[in-house]
C-alpha positions in Angstrom: 48.8 0.2 -7.9 45.2 1.3 -8.5 43.4 3.9 -6.4 41.3 1.1 -4.8 44.5 -0.9 -3.9 46.0 2.2 -2.4 42.8 2.7 -0.3 43.1 -0.8 1.1 46.7 -0.2 2.0 45.9 3.2 3.7 42.7 1.9 5.2 40.8 4.8 3.6 37.8 5.2 1.3 36.7 8.0 -1.0 33.7 9.6 0.5 31.7 11.9 -1.8 29.3 12.9 1.0 27.8 11.6 4.3 24.7 12.8 5.9 22.0 11.9 8.4 18.4 11.8 7.0 15.5 9.4 6.5 15.8 6.4 4.2 13.4 7.2 1.3 13.2 3.9 -0.6 12.5 0.2 -0.2 12.1 -1.9 3.0 13.7 0.7 5.4 11.7 3.6 4.0 11.1 6.2 6.7 13.8 5.0 9.0 16.5 7.4 10.3 19.7 6.5 8.6 23.3 7.8 8.1 24.2 7.7 4.4 27.8 7.2 3.4 28.1 7.8 -0.4 31.4 6.4 -1.7 33.0 7.7 -4.9 33.5 5.5 -7.9 31.1 3.9 -10.4 31.6 2.4 -13.9 28.0 1.4 -14.6 27.0 4.6 -16.5 23.2 4.9 -15.9 22.1 7.8 -18.1 19.3 8.7 -15.6 21.7 8.7 -12.5 21.1 11.7 -10.3 24.6 11.6 -8.7 26.9 11.4 -11.8 29.4 13.5 -9.8 30.0 10.3 -7.8 31.4 8.4 -10.7 35.0 9.6 -10.6 36.8 7.6 -7.9 39.6 10.1 -7.8 37.4 13.2 -7.3 36.5 12.7 -3.6 38.4 13.1 -0.3 40.0 10.0 1.3 38.7 9.4 4.8 40.0 6.9 7.2 37.7 4.2 8.5 37.9 5.8 12.0 36.8 9.2 10.6 33.9 7.6 8.8 32.7 5.6 11.8 33.2 8.4 14.3 30.9 10.6 12.3 28.3 7.9 11.8 28.3 7.2 15.6 27.3 10.8 16.4 23.7 10.2 15.4 21.0 8.4 17.3 19.8 6.4 14.4 22.2 3.4 14.4 21.7 2.5 10.8 24.3 3.2 8.1 23.5 2.9 4.4 26.5 2.5 2.2 25.7 3.8 -1.3 27.5 5.4 -4.3 28.4 5.4 -7.0 28.9 1.7 -6.8 30.1 0.9 -3.3 31.2 -2.6 -4.0 34.1 -1.2 -6.2 35.8 -1.0 -2.8 36.8 -3.7 -0.2 34.3 -3.1 2.6 35.0 -5.8 5.1 36.9 -3.5 7.5 34.3 -0.7 7.2 31.4 -3.0 8.1 33.3 -4.6 11.0 34.1 -1.1 12.4 30.5 0.0 12.0 29.2 -3.2 13.8 31.7 -2.7 16.6 30.2 0.8 17.0 26.7 -0.7 17.3 25.6 0.4 13.9 23.6 -1.7 11.5 25.1 -2.0 8.0 22.9 -1.7 4.9 24.2 -1.4 1.3 22.6 -0.3 -2.0 24.4 -1.9 -5.0 24.0 -2.8 -8.6 25.9 -6.0 -7.9 28.2 -5.7 -10.9 31.5 -6.1 -9.1 33.6 -9.2 -8.9 33.2 -9.7 -5.2 30.5 -8.9 -2.6 32.7 -7.7 0.2 31.5 -6.5 3.6 29.4 -8.0 6.4 25.9 -6.8 5.8 22.7 -6.7 7.8 20.7 -5.8 4.6 21.6 -5.9 1.0 19.5 -3.9 -1.5 20.3 -5.2 -5.0 19.2 -2.8 -7.8 20.3 -4.2 -11.2 21.1 -1.9 -14.1 20.7 -2.7 -17.8 24.0 -1.2 -18.7 26.1 -3.9 -16.9 25.3 -7.4 -15.9 25.6 -8.3 -12.2 27.7 -10.9 -10.5 25.4 -13.9 -9.9 26.8 -14.1 -6.4 24.5 -11.2 -5.4 21.3 -13.2 -6.1 21.5 -15.5 -3.0 22.8 -12.7 -0.8 20.3 -9.9 -1.5 17.5 -9.3 1.0 15.8 -6.9 -1.3 15.5 -6.6 -5.1 14.6 -3.0 -6.2 14.1 -2.6 -9.9 13.7 1.0 -11.3 11.1 1.0 -14.0 11.9 3.5 -16.8 9.9 1.9 -19.7 7.0 -0.6 -19.8 9.4 -3.2 -21.2 11.2 -3.1 -17.9 8.5 -5.2 -16.2 9.6 -8.3 -18.1 13.3 -7.5 -17.3 12.4 -7.2 -13.6 10.7 -10.6 -13.7 13.9 -12.1 -15.1 15.7 -11.1 -12.0 12.9 -11.9 -9.6 13.1 -15.6 -10.8 16.8 -15.8 -9.8 16.5 -14.4 -6.3 16.3 -16.3 -3.0 12.7 -17.2 -2.0 12.8 -14.8 1.0 14.1 -11.8 -1.0 11.6 -8.9 -1.0 10.7 -7.6 -4.5 10.2 -3.9 -5.2 9.3 -1.9 -8.3 10.2 1.8 -8.2 9.3 4.4 -10.9 12.2 6.3 -12.3 11.7 9.8 -10.9 11.6 11.8 -14.2 9.0 9.3 -15.5 6.9 8.9 -12.4 3.8 10.6 -13.9 3.4 8.0 -16.6 5.1 5.0 -15.0 3.6 5.0 -11.5 0.0 4.1 -12.7 1.5 1.2 -14.7 3.4 -0.1 -11.6 0.2 0.1 -9.5 -1.7 -2.0 -12.0 1.2 -4.4 -12.4 1.4 -5.0 -8.7 -2.3 -5.5 -8.4 -2.0 -8.3 -11.0 1.4 -9.6 -9.6 1.1 -9.2 -5.8 4.5 -10.8 -5.1 5.9 -7.3 -5.8 5.7 -4.2 -3.6 6.0 -0.6 -4.6 9.0 1.6 -3.7 8.7 5.4 -3.9 11.4 8.0 -3.5 9.5 9.6 -0.7 12.5 11.8 0.3 12.0 13.6 -3.0 8.3 14.2 -2.4 9.2 15.6 1.0 12.2 17.6 -0.3 14.7 16.1 2.2 18.2 15.0 1.2 
């Protein structure tokens, strides 16, 4: 039995960290949110700033009741499930429990997993070059957020934009370590292609977690 199968049987999930802060990126930028970072990821982005999340076995197992009880302590009734790659896990029961507690459910995912589990109020799909996504994510995503690391990534972003549902919001975000050179390119690109919006990691500018 795999660790993920064991988690389903025990009704637990590996939680690397959970904290109350402001959403720093995308459509919900600036909103108070409780982040639940699940352990486990096999995508392998070299610029990932939370590589310590990759090992699914390295994080404490919390019951769904424990996770939701902590989330419900905060006045901002918005939970953002992130990782790692959160869709490595079966998330139907977690999202049901959060909804029952009056908490909105958002997820940030690379979409690479075999199934899109969970009942989501908002899905942010952020594709990665290192592993192709499951096409099922295209019609489900509310937001496409593409991290731009190199000028060639604009063409790559357009390839995904063409596959998204018409109502999906489109964001371009500079990779943090390349912001000085990439941000001006994104600004000019959006001026020429106004279907896109810009996403900035404002929490890093403000030095908040």
